[in-house]
C-alpha positions, -999 to +999 in steps of 0.1 A: +000+000+000+013+034-010-008+062+006+003+098-001-011+132+010-030+116+039-048+138+064-062+121+095-041+090+104-021+062+089-046+037+105-072+038+132-081+004+147-103-002+177-112-037+190-134-043+220-118-047+254-137-079+259-130-091+223-097-079+211-086-080+175-066-112+174-039-103+149-035-073+127-008-074+100+003-045+079+028-055+052+047-033+027+029-001+037+043+034+031+022+064+043+031+101+039+010+131+051+000+162+033+019+193+044-014+211+048-033+182+063-067+192+077-083+174+107-108+147+099-125+119+119-113+085+108-138+065+088-163+046+109-149+061+141-180+075+158-174+097+188-137+103+179-124+139+177-111+151+143-073+145+140-046+153+115-012+137+107-014+109+133+004+076+129-011+042+136-036+043+164-045+008+177-066-001+207-075-035+221-053-057+198-036-089+208-008-088+181+001-059+159+024-072+132+042-045+112+063-058+083+081-032+062+059-003+074+071+033+070+051+063+081+065+098+073+054+133+083+032+124+113+029+147+143+039+129+174+046+092+178+044+068+149+025+043+171-002+053+196-011+021+213-036+012+241-042-023+254-020-039+227-004-071+240+024-076+215+041-057+186+061-075+160+082-054+136+104-065+107 
């Protein structure tokens, strides 16, 4: 996946605390953000505040597997994780 001129986030994933996403794999992904990115609410993210130039946001995931993932131009941390049990990077 090659995503350019992105605005909100590289990815926004939310599992349920009682039923986590078992394994989420991103492979061969390159994300860059627009210099003039405007805040948006990620798709299907009801109740989430608009955001701009955020990396991967993941909540309630057992295994987050990132293989050849590059994120450029985000504001803040590349990974914003909450209740993620394990991260695999290669």
